[in-house]
Every structure is written in C-alpha cells, then in structure tokens.
C-alpha positions in Angstrom: 13.4 -8.2 -7.3 9.8 -7.6 -8.6 7.0 -9.8 -6.9 3.8 -11.2 -8.7 1.2 -12.2 -6.6 -1.8 -14.8 -8.1 -5.1 -14.7 -5.8 -7.4 -17.6 -6.8 -9.0 -20.8 -5.9 -7.8 -24.7 -5.7 -7.3 -24.5 -9.8 -4.8 -21.7 -9.4 -3.1 -23.5 -6.4 -2.1 -26.4 -8.5 -2.3 -29.3 -6.1 -4.6 -31.3 -8.2 -3.6 -29.8 -11.8 -0.6 -28.3 -13.3 1.0 -25.6 -10.9 2.0 -22.9 -13.5 2.6 -20.3 -10.8 5.6 -22.4 -9.7 6.9 -23.0 -13.6 6.8 -19.4 -14.0 8.8 -18.4 -10.6 11.6 -21.3 -11.8 11.9 -19.6 -15.3 11.8 -16.1 -14.5 13.9 -15.9 -11.0 17.1 -15.0 -12.9 15.5 -12.0 -14.4 14.5 -10.8 -11.0 10.8 -12.1 -10.9 9.4 -13.7 -7.6 5.8 -15.4 -8.3 3.7 -15.8 -5.0 1.0 -18.5 -5.2 -1.9 -17.5 -2.6 -4.7 -19.7 -4.2 -6.8 -21.4 -1.5 -9.0 -24.3 -2.3 -12.8 -23.5 -2.3 -12.4 -20.0 -2.3 -14.5 -17.3 -4.0 -14.3 -13.8 -5.3 -15.4 -12.7 -2.0 -13.1 -14.8 0.3 -10.1 -13.3 -2.0 -11.2 -9.6 -1.6 -11.7 -10.4 2.3 -8.0 -12.0 2.4 -6.6 -9.3 0.7 -7.7 -6.5 3.0 -8.6 -4.2 0.2 -12.3 -3.2 -0.8 -13.8 -1.0 -3.0 -16.2 1.1 -1.4 -17.3 2.9 -4.2 -18.7 0.4 -7.0 -18.7 1.5 -10.2 
C-alpha cells in the first residue's frame, strides 16, 4: 500500500468545506493508495515544517 500525505491548513482539513482527501481515499483504496490528511486549522507554512520534523538548513 502506498501512502500519500497531505499537509496544510483548515481548507485542506475539510471540516468547513469539501474534504477531497477523504474522497480520494475512498476512490483509490482499491488501487493500493492510502491518503492521510494532516491539515490543521490555522496552520501556516512554518507550522507545517515544524510538525514535519524536516527543515532545509541550506536555503536556496
């Protein structure tokens, strides 16, 4: 099973609007995909990076 992780803010989370990550998961589970929605309301890009544990120490 392949895992696809979505990172983002409340619009990705899908609590107020349409949750497309859940729909993708339902449609593609039979094809061997698992979709994980890690959207958090109010998150900024900085917060997503902090939660992921990965940081680019050599900016472009």
